[in-house]
N, C-alpha and C positions, 0 to 999 in steps of 0.2 A: 374819510373819502376825499375831502378837499386836499389833505396832506398828500395822499397818493397821487392826485393829479399834479400837484406842484413838483413832486419828485420825478414823475414821468417826464414832465416838460423840461426839467433841469437835465435829465439824462439825455434827452434828444439834443438840447442845446450844446451840452458838453461834447457829445459825440460829433456834432457838426463842426464845432470849433476845433476839435483835435485833428480834423482832416487837413493835411498839409498839401496834398496834390489834388488837382481837379482835372479829371479826364473825361472825354466823351468817346464812348466805344460804340461803333455801329456794326451790328451783326448783319450778315448777308452773304450770298454766294460771291465767288470771284467774278469780277465784272469783265466780260469779254475776254476770258482767259486765253483762248486760242489766238485771238488777234494780237494781244500784247506779247504773247510768247513768240510769235513770228516777228514782231517789231524788235523785241529784245535780241533775237537771233540775228536779224539784219544789222543791228547796231554792233554786235560783236564781230560780224564779218567786216564791217566798215573799219572797225578798230584794227583788225588784222591787216586790212589793206593799207591803212596809214602806217602801221609798223613796218610792213614790207616796203613801202615807199621810202622810208628813212633808210632801210637796208640797201635799197637800190642806189640812193644818193651816195652812200658811203662807198659802194662798189664803184660807182662812176669816178669818184675822187681818187680812189686807189688805182684804178686802171689808167687814168690820165696822168698820174704821178709817176708811173713806171716808164723807164726809157724804152722798154720793149713790151709787146703784148704778152699777157699771161693767160694761157688757154684755160687753166683751172679756174681762175677768177672770173673769166668770161662765162664759163659753164655755170658757175654759181649765180652770176647775174641773170642768165637766161632762165634758170630754175625759179628764181624769185619773180621775174617778170611773168613767167608762165603761171605761177600761183596767183599773182595779182589778177591776171586775165580770167582765170578760172573762178575766183571769188567774185570778181566784178560781174561776170555773167550770171552767177548764182543770185547775187543781190538784185540785179536788173530783172531777172525772172520773177523773184518774189514780189518786187514792187509792182510788176504788171499784174500779178495775181490779186494783190490788194486793190489796185485800181479797178480791176474788173468786178471785184466783189462789191466795191462801193457803188459802182454804176448800177449793178443789179439791185442792190438794196434801195437805191433812189427810185428805180423804176417800180419796185414793189411797194413804195411808200412806207418803208419801215420807220422805226423810231428816229425822229430827226436829230435828237440829242446824240444818239449813238453814231449816226453818220457824221455829224460835225466833229466828234472826237476822233473818229477814224481818219477823216480828212486832215485834221490837224496833225496827227501822228504821221500820216502818209507824207504830207508836205514837208514836215520837219526832217524826217529821215531821208527823204529824197534829196533835199538840199544838202544834207550832210554827205550823202553819197556823191553828189555832183561836185562838191567842194574837194572831196578826196581825189576824185578822178581828174579834176582840173589841176590839182597839185602834182599829180603823177604826169600829166601831159606837159606841164611846165618843166618838170625835171627831165623828161625825155628830150624836149626841144633844146634845153640848155646843154645837155650832153651832146646832142647832135651838133650844135654850134661849136662846142669845144673840140669835137672830133674833126670837124671841118677846118677849124683853125690849125689843129695839129697837122692835118694833111698839107695845108698850105705851107706851113713852116718846114715840113720835111721835104717838100718839093723844092723850096728855095735852097735848102741846104744841099740837095742833090743837084742843084744847078739849073732849076727851071722856075723862073719867077711867074707867078700868076696872080690875078686879081680875085676878089671875092666873087665877082660875077662869073669869071671863068671857072672857078672851082665849083660853083653852084651848077653851072651848065654840065660839067663833067659828071657830077653826082647824079643829075637828072638823066644822063644818058644811060646809066646802068652798066656801062662797059668799064671794067676795072683796068683794062690794058691802056686806056686813054691816058691814065696818069703816068705811065712809064714811057710814053712817047717823047723822044728827044732827050732822054736822060741816059747818061753813060753809066753802065753798071760794072765797070772793070774792078773797082775796089770792093773789098768786103763790106766796108761801111756803107757804101752806096747801095749795095744789094740789101743790106739790113734796112736802110731807109725805105726802099721800095717795098720790102716785105711789110713794114709797118704801115705804109700808105695803103696797101691792099687790104690789110687787116682792118684799118680804120674805115675803109670804104665798105667792107662787108658789114661792119657794125652799123654804119649809117643806113645801109639797105634794110637791115632788120629793124632799126629804129623807125624808118619810114613806114614799114608795114604796121608796127605797133601804133604809131601816131595816127595812121589812117583808120585803124580799128577804133581808136579812141574818138576820132572825129565822127565816125558813124554812130558811136554810142551817144555822143553829145547831141547829134541831130535827133536821135531817138528820144532824148530827154528834153529837147529844147522847148517843146510846148509846155512841159511841166514847169520849167523855170519861169517862163513868161506868164503863165496863168496863175502860178502859186506864189510868185515873188511878193506881191502885195500882201497876200494872206500871211506869209511868214513874218513880214514886218509888223503886222497887227498882232500876231501871236507874241512876238518878243516884247512889244509894248505892253500887252496885257499881263505878261509874266512879271515885268517890272512893276506894274501897278499893283499886282497881287502881292508881291513882296512888301511893298510899302503898306498895303492894307493890313497884312498879317502883323507887321511890326506895330501898327497903330492899334490893332485889335488886342495884341498882347498887353500893351500899356493900359488900354481901357479895361481889360479883364482884371489886371492887378488892382486898379482903382475900384472896380466893382466888388472884388473880394474884400478889400479894406472897408468899403462902405457897408457890405453885408455883415461883416464882423461887428462893426459899430452898431448896426441896426439890431442885431441879435441881442447885444448887451442892453440896448434900450428896451427891446421887447421883453427881456427877462425881468427888468426892473418894473416895467409897466404891468406885466402880468402878475407879479407878486403883489403889487399895490392893489390891483383889482381884486385878487383873491382875499387880501387883507380886509378890504372894504366889504367884500361879500360876507366874510365871516363875522364882521362887526354887525352888519345888518341882520344876519341870522340870529346872532346873540341877542340883539335888541328885540327882535320880533319874539324870540323865545321868552325873554324876560317879561315883555309886556303881556304876552299871552298867559304866562304863569301868574302874573300879578292880577290879571283880570279874572282868572279862575278862582284865585284865592278870595278876591273881593266878592265873587258871586256866592261862594260858600258861606 
């Protein structure tokens, strides 16, 4: 019987020592699946916006590098800009839905931990969206400035010198004919310059509309940036701290596994010694009892 106990303990010890991996598995339902699916969809939309912004920048560079305007390339640019606008409005709508849901859950006094998680995700994804749209706005403004400089150069070549302020005033007037006043268009080259000036002016008018729409979007999201900015900073700090903690925990776990392995070896030896002592005691008791019975007989 004692031998069976020893073999059983050895089997358990060997089985535990043979395990090379230590994993913790937690069973349970998918946590707030619909919410995280929406967040993931928003992230993908923002990634698409960023990709389209890079495409817009390339089209800007190509258009500015051409000596004359390319209608096909401008159409491609407008299609990409339209796609950005469509996706941005979709993202903004979904963010508003999330914001309203969080407010309703706070009023209903639902699980505080769930609300904090949703707020964190909402703030992070909102900041990512705002950064993307800010990058797009910067690209639009830079392209506008480049078109403005191009118009000024073309006007100088055509024989009309203007300052930056004068060109800006002309652009604000919205009247394309103001650029052709005082310019002689007798030569073919001069006519081409004027055509290019008018095309650039039309581009700027469209850009002004796009920039205005972006400005309205920024105003709509301004309260979010102001109220959630500090929270985002705390989130980033906590993430960094969590990474450091995980690395420390990995090191401590390896040390614990090594200690546990050594402790099992000690336990094995101690247990065998205890069993050995127990058997000796049993043998002595049996021997003494037998000897006593013999003497009684």
